[in-house]
C-alpha positions in Angstrom: -15.2 -27.5 -16.5 -14.1 -27.0 -20.1 -10.5 -26.2 -21.1 -11.4 -22.7 -22.3 -12.9 -21.8 -19.0 -9.9 -23.2 -17.1 -7.6 -21.2 -19.2 -9.6 -18.0 -18.6 -9.6 -18.6 -14.8 -5.8 -19.3 -14.8 -5.1 -16.1 -16.7 -7.3 -14.2 -14.3 -5.5 -15.7 -11.3 -2.1 -15.0 -12.8 -2.9 -11.4 -13.6 -4.5 -10.9 -10.2 -1.3 -12.2 -8.5 1.0 -10.1 -10.6 -1.0 -6.8 -10.5 -1.8 -7.3 -6.8 1.9 -7.7 -6.0 3.2 -4.8 -8.0 0.4 -2.4 -7.2 0.6 -3.0 -3.5 4.3 -2.5 -3.6 4.1 0.7 -5.6 1.4 2.1 -3.3 3.3 1.2 -0.2 6.4 3.0 -1.5 4.4 6.0 -2.7 2.8 6.4 0.7 6.3 7.2 2.1 5.7 4.9 5.1 6.7 1.4 3.9 6.0 -1.3 6.4 6.1 -5.1 5.7 2.8 -5.7 7.6 0.9 -2.9 5.8 2.3 -4.1 2.5 1.2 -7.7 3.1 -2.3 -6.5 4.1 -2.4 -4.3 0.9 -1.2 -7.2 -1.2 -3.9 -9.5 0.2 -6.6 -7.0 -0.3 -5.5 -6.1 -3.9 -5.1 -9.8 -4.8 -8.6 -10.6 -3.6 -10.1 -7.5 -5.3 -8.4 -8.4 -8.6 -9.8 -12.0 -8.3 -13.3 -10.5 -7.8 -12.9 -8.3 -10.8 -11.6 -11.2 -12.9 -14.7 -13.2 -11.8 -17.2 -10.5 -12.7 -15.6 -9.3 -15.9 -15.1 -12.0 -18.6 -11.5 -10.9 -19.5 -10.9 -14.1 -21.5 -13.9 -13.4 -23.8 -12.9 -9.7 -24.1 -9.3 -10.7 -25.1 -10.5 -13.2 -27.7 -12.9 -10.6 -29.1 -10.1 -8.1 -29.5 -7.8 -10.6 -31.2 -10.6 -11.6 -33.6 -11.3 -8.0 -34.6 -7.7 -6.8 -34.8 -5.6 -9.0 -37.1 -2.3 -7.5 -36.2 -1.1 -9.5 -33.2 1.1 -6.7 -31.7 -1.7 -4.2 -32.0 -4.2 -6.7 -30.5 -1.9 -7.3 -27.5 -1.5 -3.6 -26.9 -5.3 -2.9 -27.2 -6.0 -6.0 -25.0 -3.5 -4.7 -22.4 -5.0 -1.2 -22.5 -8.5 -2.6 -21.9 -7.4 -4.9 -19.1 -5.6 -2.0 -17.5 -8.6 0.2 -17.8 -10.7 -2.4 -16.0 -8.2 -3.4 -13.2 -6.1 -0.3 -12.4 -8.5 2.4 -11.3 -10.5 0.4 -8.8 -7.5 -1.5 -7.4 -5.5 1.7 -7.0 -8.3 3.5 -5.3 -8.9 0.6 -2.8 -5.2 0.1 -2.1 -4.4 3.8 -1.8 -7.2 4.3 0.6 -6.1 1.3 2.7 -2.4 2.3 2.8 -3.1 5.9 3.7 -5.6 4.9 6.3 -3.1 2.4 7.9 -0.3 5.1 7.7 -2.5 7.7 9.4 -3.5 5.2 12.0 0.1 4.4 12.8 1.1 8.0 12.8 -1.7 9.1 15.1 -0.8 6.2 17.4 2.8 7.5 17.5 1.6 11.0 18.2 -0.7 9.8 21.0 2.3 8.0 22.7 4.5 11.1 22.4 1.8 13.4 23.8 1.3 11.0 26.7 5.0 11.1 27.4 4.9 14.9 27.2 2.0 15.0 29.7 3.9 12.9 32.2 6.9 15.1 32.0 4.7 18.2 32.3 3.2 16.8 35.5 6.7 16.3 37.0 7.7 19.7 35.7 4.8 21.4 37.5 5.6 19.5 40.7 9.3 20.7 40.5 8.2 24.3 39.9 6.0 24.1 43.0 8.9 22.6 45.0 11.2 25.3 43.7 8.9 28.1 44.9 8.6 26.4 48.3 12.3 25.8 48.8 14.2 28.1 51.1 16.3 30.5 49.2 19.3 29.6 51.3 19.2 26.0 50.1 21.1 26.9 46.9 22.2 23.3 46.3 18.6 22.0 46.0 17.6 25.1 44.0 20.4 24.4 41.5 19.3 20.8 41.2 15.7 21.7 40.6 16.8 24.3 38.0 18.9 21.7 36.2 16.1 19.2 36.2 13.6 21.8 34.9 16.0 22.7 32.1 16.4 19.1 31.1 12.6 18.5 31.2 12.0 21.6 29.1 14.5 20.4 26.5 12.9 17.0 26.5 9.4 18.4 26.0 10.6 20.6 23.2 12.2 17.6 21.5 9.0 15.6 21.9 6.9 18.5 20.4 9.3 18.7 17.4 8.8 15.0 16.8 5.0 15.5 17.0 5.2 18.5 14.6 7.4 16.4 12.2 4.9 13.5 12.1 2.0 15.9 11.6 3.7 17.6 8.7 4.6 14.2 7.1 1.0 13.0 7.2 0.0 12.0 3.6 -2.9 13.8 1.9 -5.6 11.3 0.7 -6.6 13.3 -2.4 -3.0 14.0 -3.5 -1.9 10.4 -2.9 -4.9 9.1 -4.8 -4.2 11.2 -7.9 -0.5 10.4 -7.8 -1.1 6.6 -7.4 -3.8 6.5 -10.1 -1.5 8.1 -12.6 1.5 5.9 -11.6 -0.4 2.7 -11.5 -2.2 3.3 -14.8 1.2 3.6 -16.5 2.7 0.6 -14.7 -0.5 -1.4 -15.1 -0.5 -0.8 -18.9 3.0 -2.3 -19.2 2.1 -5.1 -16.9 -1.0 -6.1 -18.9 0.9 -5.8 -22.2 3.9 -7.9 -21.0 2.4 -10.2 -18.4 -0.9 -11.1 -20.0 0.6 -12.9 -23.0 2.9 -14.7 -20.6 -0.1 -15.8 -18.5 -1.8 -17.0 -21.7 1.2 -19.1 -22.7 1.5 -20.7 -19.3 -2.2 -21.5 -19.4 -1.9 -23.1 -22.8 1.1 -25.1 -21.7 -0.7 -26.3 -18.6 -4.1 -27.1 -20.0 -3.7 -27.6 -23.7 -0.4 -29.3 -23.3 -1.9 -31.8 -20.8 -4.8 -32.4 -23.0 -2.6 -33.2 -26.0 -0.3 -35.5 -24.0 -3.1 -37.8 -22.8 -3.4 -39.9 -26.0 0.3 -40.6 -25.9 0.1 -42.0 -22.4 -2.9 -44.3 -23.1 
C-alpha cells in the first residue's frame, strides 16, 4: 500500500472517530434522554457509518483537488471542510437521530408498560376491596374504616402512576422535529470540526507516515 493511500485512510479513520464521537454525544444530549448505553451504541454506529462513507468517497483526492484549485490555504481549508461536512453530516445525523429516538421511545414505552402493569395490579386489588366493602356488615365499622383507608391509598397511588404515564407520554420526542433540529445543529458543529480537525488529522498522518519514511535512511 503506497504512502498516499495510507495517509488518506488514516485521515478518514481520524475524522470518523472525531465526528462519530461528537455527533453521537450531541444527538444523545439533544434527545433529552441521555444514557451511557444508548450513547455508546450511537457512537459505534456513527463511527462505522463514517468509516463506510470514508471508504466510498475519496476524501483525500477531493481535499487535494480543492487545495490545487484554491491557492489560498485558509480558503482551501474552509472549502475542504465545508465539502467534507456536506458529505458526512446529513447522513450520519439522520442515522444517529433515528437510532437515538428509536431507543428513547423503546425505553419510554417499556417504562409505561411497567407502570400500566402496576396500575392494573392495584386496580384488581381495588375492585376486590370494593366488593368486600359492599359485603361487609354495616355494624363492622372498624373493618369498613380500614377498607376505606386502603381504597383511598390505592386511589392516590393509581393517580400518581397515571401522572407518571402522562408525563412520559408528553415527553416523548418527535422524530421529525428531532431530525430537523439535529441536522441543523450537526451541520454547524460538523463544519467547525472539519475545518479544525481535518488539518490536524493531515498533520498527524504526515508525521506518522512521511516522518517514518524519511527516518529510514538515517537508521540504515
